[in-house]
N, C-alpha and C positions, 0 to 999 in steps of 0.2 A: 475351510477357504474365506477368503474377504465375505463380507455381505454389510448389506445394509444396518442398522442399529436404530429404528425409530420407535415409536412407542407400540406401533403395530406388530411388529416382529422381534421385540423382545424375547418373545416367549420361543423363538425357535433355537435348539441347539445343536451350534454350529460345533466344528472342531477346531478349536482352538485353546494354545494356554494364556493367559491372564499375566503380562510381566511389567515392571517396574525397575528404571533407574533413576535414583534421587541424588540429594546432597546429604542425605542422613548421616550424622556423626555415626562411624563405625564403632565406636569405643563406648556408646551408650549414653554419650553426653547428649547437651543440649546444644552443642555447636556444628548447627546442621547446614552451613553455607561453606561453599567452597572461595578462600581469596582468590582472585583475580589481578596478578602485580601488572603493572603497566605495560603495554607492548608486547604482551606473552598472549599467543594461544592456546586456549585450552581445549580439550576432549572433555565434554562434557557425559557422552555416551557413546559406545563402540556399540554395537548391535549384529549380531550373526543371525541371517536371515535364513528361509523368507519369512515375512513378517510383517506388520502394517504399525505403525505409530499412529494412535489414535487420540492421544492430548497430550500438547504440553503445557504445564505451566512455571513460573518462573516470577522472580521478586526478585528486583536487587537494590543493596544497599549503598548508593552510588553518594560523591561527594556534590553532584550540580546535577540539574536537571537534563544538560547537553550531551551526556554520559548515553543517553537513550539514542543519540546518533556516532557518538564516539565509539560504542561498543558495536560490534558487526557480529551477530550470527549467519552461520553456514552450514551447511548440510551438503553431504559427500556420500551418492549411493554406490553401491557396489565395487568399492575400493579406488571407483574415480579421482585421480588427480586433481580432478577441479571442483568448484563448490558445485549444486544446481541451485542451493538457496546459498544469496552472499545479500546480507540486508540489514541497513542498521536497526539495532535491536527493538525499539521503539515503535519506527516504521510497519517492521514485520508483524506484530502484532495488533496493529489496525489506526495508530496514528503516529503522522509526522509533527514537524515544526518540533524537536525536542522537549512534546508536551506527553506527560502519563496525568489524563482524567477518566474518570467513570466513565463507562461508556459500553453497550451492549450490541453484540450481531450472533447468526447462528455460528459463523465461524471463529471468529475473534472478540475479544472482549478485552478489558480492564477493569478489573474490579475495585474498590474501596479497601484502602482508605486511599480516596484520592487517585484512584487509579493504578496504585501500586504493582498490582496482583495483573499480571499478562497472564492469559488465555487463547490456547488455540487448538481450534476441535477438527483443522481440516487431518483429512487419511493420508497417510502416506505410505504406500505399500510399496517394497523391496524387496527383490528376488534374492539378492545374496547378504548383503551387511549396509548398514547406516550408519554413517558416523556423524555426529552432530558437537559444534565445536561455538566457544565464542571467544574472538582477539579486542584485548581492550586496547583502543587505540590513542586513550585518555593517559595523563601522566602521573594520575595518582593509582591508589588501588581500591577497588571495593569488594563488597560480598554478593555471590549469586549462591541463591537459593534455587532449587529447578525441581519439578518431574519429568519423566516420562514416559507415559505409560503407551505400552505397545502388545500386540497379538505376535504369536508366536506359530507359526504355521508347520505341518510336515510338508508340502508343497506349496510350490509357488502360486500367487491367483492367477486365473489364465486372463488372457489381454491385460496384462499389466502396464499402469500409465504411472507414470513419476513423477512425483509435485517438483513444480518451479516455484520461483520466486525471482521477480526482475524489480529491482530499483533504479530510478533516475531521479535526475533532478536538471532543470535549465534553471539559472539563476544570474542576470533575467532572461527571458522568454525576447524576440525580438520582434516587436509590434511595430507595424507602417505608422501609425499615427502619433508616434515619438517625436517625428521633424514634423509632421503634416501640419502646415496653419489651420487645415481646414477642421481640423481636431477640436479647435476653439470656438467654432462655429456655433451659433444656438439655433432654437426652436425648427422653422421647417426648413429651412435652409441643410441644417444639420440634420435633420430626418434624414431628409431626399440621400444626401451625403453619405450616410451609416447605413440604409438600408436599402436603397437602390443601386447607387453606382459603386460600393465595395465590394467585391465581389470574390470569392474564391472555388472555382474550378478544377482545383486538382489536389489539395490536399498536401501539396508540397513543404507549407512552411508550419503544419500543425506542430502541437506538443505532443511526443512519442510517450504513449505510455507503456507499451510493450511493444518489441520487433524480435520475433524468432523466427528460428525453420524446424520443419519437423511434422510429426503426425501426432495430432496432440487437442485438446480442449482448454479453452480462455472460462475462467470461472472469476475474474471480477477482479475489483481495484479499490484504492482510495487512492484519493487525489487531494494533494496538500497546496494552498493555494496561499502565499502573503502576498496580498495587495496591496500596493502603493501607490499604484497607476490608475484607478478608476477612470471608467471613461464620464459619458456627461451625465449618466444618469446615476454616477457613482457605484457603476456595479460590475463587478469582476466579469460577471459571463456572456452569455447570448453565443458563446463559441461552441458549434455545432460537433459531435463527437462523429468520427468516421473508422469505419473498422472494416480493413480493405483482409479478404481471406482469402488465400493463393493467389496470391501476384495479381489482384484482378485490379484494371482500371478502375478511374472514378467516374462516375461514381459509384460507391463501393456497395454491396447488398446490404449490407449495414450502416446508413446514414441515417445519424439524427435530427434535430432541429433545435439544442442547445443544452449547456452547460446543466441546467437546473432541470433539464428534461431528462437527459440520458443517468441525473440520479435519481430519478423516481421524486423530485420535487418540483417546484411551481412558482412562478412572478415572484422571482426575486426573493428569495426564502431568506429571513432574518430571524429562526428560530431554531434551536437546538433540539433534534428529534434523532430517536433511535430505532428500527424496526429490524428483525431479522437479518432482511437483504437489503435493506439501504439506508442512509442517513446522514444528518449531518451531526458528527459529535463536537465541533469543535466552529464557533463561531464567535468574533472578535471584534463586529462592525459593532454601529452603535445602533438606538433602540428606532433613529428615524432613519438620515446619510449621513457618512456613507458607507461603505463597506471596506475601509482600510483598517487591513489586519488580516490576521490568520484563519484562516477556514479549512476546514478538513472534509469532504465528502465522500461516501463509501457506497459501493453498489457491488452488489455479488452475486453473479449468474449461477444461485443453487436452484433456481426452476427451469431456468433457461442457457445450460451453459452453449459456450459458442465453439462450433466444431470446425476443426481446419485438418487439411491432410499435407498439406505442404508449406504454408508458414501464414502467419498471422500478423498485420500491424494493428495494432490498437492506438489512436488519435483523437486528439481534441483541439479544437482551435482555441487562441488561449484571445477571448474576445472578440464578436462579428469581424472574419475576413481574417484574425489573426492581426489585430489592432493592436492589442494593449504589452505592454514589455511588465509581467511582473515575475514573483519568483513560482515555479512550478516544482514539484516532487511528487511521485507516484510511488505504490505499490504496488505490481500486479502480481495474482496469482494462476497459475496455468497447470496441466500436465502436458507430457511428452512420453511416447510410447520409448523411449530409450533416456538416460539420462543425459545431458547436455549442462555447459555454460551458465549460468545465471545469468548472461549477459554481457555488455562493453565491461569493461573494468570499472571495478567500484570508486567513484573520487575519493580524492583523501580527504582524510577527516578536517583539515581548514574548508575544503567546498564543502562539507556535508554540513556544517552547522549552521544554525536554524541564522535567520537575520534577528538584531534586535529589534527590539518593539519599538513601535513608533506611537508619539503620542495621538490619541483618539478624538479627535475634534467634530461636534455635530455642523450641520451647516449651516445652522443658526449661530452658532458661537464664532463661527469665523466672522460672518457677516459683522458681527457685535462687535468686533475685533477691527 
């Protein structure tokens, strides 16, 4: 049966068979990858259950980095016609923006060289079958290497919850500061407007990280912000996290105090940093100001998963009271008592591609110019 696999209980003899599906060359050669042609969906693994996927490793020989947004990973449970996981492949493994980069967390990692090896340790139990596919929406073929390690059981785990993943993007978010002349006010008057007058007492215009129905557990997300409109202090944040459980009204039971606070950091962080449960694997601003550029933050609720019985809506403000317009995308991870669609229809490949990088100048250089 399904069990925990920490150091403290590795010595427990559970009833399962260890199994693997991989891209190894069955003729004994070293041609250990699958060639994925453009505009084709290929099934990597079709596993009969009951069982539990324990680990996924992948690496991709791709013609350009944005293929991590062009290639879509899908996972289907129990013969469903819809995927419960549907996500650009790089985003699924922990970093958006079409970026591969070394980082580590407990459930997800990108490994040397330069983040080209992807690893997932999310447990994914299933009662009947699991099917994992990749869809190449690029115009060129690429080489796909993979391991999918799983446990096979005689009986399905009790109170089974199915792994799901929802990817979203809003580019740009709709900020009230765009056309408001007060956004250029400085010093004390601006502080009064920003901190006192601007209020959000509904959460209606927040960026949505996850919106789903059912009985389940939210286990975290990563948020990818391409900041091209920093506010007065050149910071993309100050947006509160608001998690609405089972249709509750504002203020929700889980209401936070700011973007950096939800991601367990503090005071406009400008350092890349990784831990098992939270971190900043991508920071593209300058050492002084502004924060303009690409940023990725993650928060995985491994020790404090969020339980919901009917629905959950995980949101965050884009700037205080939704002041800012920037490029937001996110990947949310969660479990449901029954397989369900991953979320709204996935955006087209053109709508998924990262924004081109803009030159980043410090404030001092701007003044000098």
